[in-house]
C-alpha positions in Angstrom: 0.0 0.0 0.0 1.4 3.4 -0.9 2.2 5.6 2.1 0.2 8.8 2.2 2.3 11.9 1.6 0.8 15.4 1.6 2.4 18.0 -0.8 5.5 19.2 1.0 6.3 22.9 0.8 9.9 23.0 -0.4 10.9 25.5 2.4 9.9 22.9 5.0 11.9 20.2 3.1 15.0 22.5 3.0 14.7 23.2 6.7 14.4 19.4 7.4 17.3 18.7 5.1 19.5 21.3 6.8 18.7 19.8 10.2 19.5 16.3 9.0 22.7 17.7 7.4 23.8 19.0 10.7 23.3 15.6 12.3 24.8 13.5 9.5 27.1 14.8 6.9 26.9 11.9 4.5 24.2 11.6 1.8 22.8 8.3 2.9 21.7 8.3 6.5 19.2 6.4 8.6 15.9 8.2 8.9 13.0 6.9 10.8 14.4 3.4 10.8 15.0 3.3 7.1 17.7 4.5 4.7 17.5 8.2 3.7 19.4 9.8 0.9 18.8 13.6 0.9 20.2 14.1 -2.6 22.6 16.8 -3.6 24.4 18.0 -6.7 23.3 16.4 -10.0 27.0 16.3 -11.2 28.0 14.5 -8.0 25.4 11.7 -8.6 26.2 11.4 -12.3 29.9 10.9 -11.3 29.0 8.3 -8.7 26.8 6.4 -11.3 29.6 6.5 -13.8 32.1 5.2 -11.2 29.8 2.4 -10.2 30.9 0.6 -13.4 28.6 -2.4 -13.3 28.3 -2.9 -9.6 24.8 -3.4 -8.3 23.0 -0.5 -6.7 19.8 -0.8 -4.5 17.5 2.2 -4.2 16.0 1.8 -0.7 14.2 3.9 1.9 13.6 7.5 1.0 15.5 8.7 -2.0 15.2 12.4 -2.5 16.1 14.7 -5.3 19.3 13.9 -7.2 19.3 10.4 -5.7 16.6 9.5 -8.2 19.2 9.6 -10.9 20.1 6.1 -10.0 16.9 5.1 -11.9 18.9 5.5 -15.0 21.7 3.1 -14.0 21.5 -0.3 -15.7 22.5 -2.2 -12.6 20.0 -0.6 -10.2 16.9 -1.9 -8.7 14.4 -0.3 -6.4 13.0 -1.8 -3.2 9.2 -2.1 -3.4 8.7 0.0 -0.3 11.2 2.7 -1.3 9.8 6.3 -1.8 11.5 8.5 -4.4 11.0 12.2 -4.1 11.1 14.3 -7.3 11.3 18.1 -7.6 12.7 20.6 -10.0 16.4 21.3 -9.6 17.5 24.7 -8.2 19.4 27.1 -10.3 22.8 27.0 -8.7 24.0 30.1 -10.6 21.2 32.2 -9.0 23.5 33.0 -6.0 25.9 34.8 -8.4 23.0 37.0 -9.3 22.4 37.7 -5.6 19.4 35.4 -5.5 18.5 32.3 -3.6 19.2 29.1 -5.7 15.5 28.4 -5.3 14.5 31.8 -6.9 14.7 30.0 -10.2 14.7 26.4 -11.4 17.4 25.0 -13.6 16.2 24.0 -17.0 19.5 22.4 -17.9 19.4 20.5 -14.6 15.9 19.3 -15.3 17.1 18.2 -18.8 20.0 16.3 -17.3 17.8 14.6 -14.8 15.2 13.6 -17.4 17.9 12.2 -19.7 18.8 9.8 -17.0 15.3 8.4 -16.3 13.8 5.5 -18.1 11.3 6.6 -20.7 8.1 5.7 -18.8 9.4 7.4 -15.6 10.4 10.4 -17.7 6.8 10.7 -19.0 5.4 10.7 -15.5 7.9 13.1 -13.8 8.6 15.6 -16.6 6.1 18.2 -15.4 7.1 17.6 -11.8 10.6 18.9 -12.6 9.1 22.3 -13.3 8.2 22.9 -9.6 10.2 23.0 -6.4 7.4 21.0 -4.7 8.2 17.4 -3.9 6.1 14.7 -5.6 6.6 11.0 -4.9 6.6 7.6 -6.5 7.0 4.3 -4.6 9.2 1.4 -5.6 6.0 -0.5 -6.4 4.7 2.3 -8.7 8.1 2.5 -10.4 8.0 -1.3 -10.9 4.8 -0.8 -12.9 6.7 1.7 -15.0 9.3 -0.9 -15.9 11.9 -0.2 -13.2 13.4 -3.4 -11.8 12.1 -4.1 -8.3 14.7 -5.8 -6.1 13.7 -9.3 -5.1 10.9 -9.5 -7.6 12.7 -12.3 -9.6 15.4 -9.7 -10.3 18.4 -8.4 -8.4 20.3 -5.1 -8.7 22.4 -6.7 -11.4 20.4 -7.0 -14.6 
């Protein structure tokens, strides 16, 4: 059964992320008894995916923001109870114009993210990447979109 999530105001998510960041500096932390990946820079995740070079990767727990890029990795699977959180990427260059990074969304960042997602996932989330508001998909829902679900007769290595 899909957990109920109300629309999250991005300001609240940023505050929670900052608080979690103060507690645990690494991306993947334990949150509410399950893995939590708070995301980060798109380029950092793309580099990690490139460096994975065929090793299996399991998407588990709560995977927020840039963590969702692992959906495009050939040797990844998603746990059925995982929750992936999608939102439009911030314009990192806005700070050089004296603005908050969230004053504008990055079209190039959204394009980079969409290019990593499998086609059926891309079709669902494309509009979501035009907003700073989080929207979610569960591992079970992603499985229906063709993403390999761990333990459903498949493992992380396809």
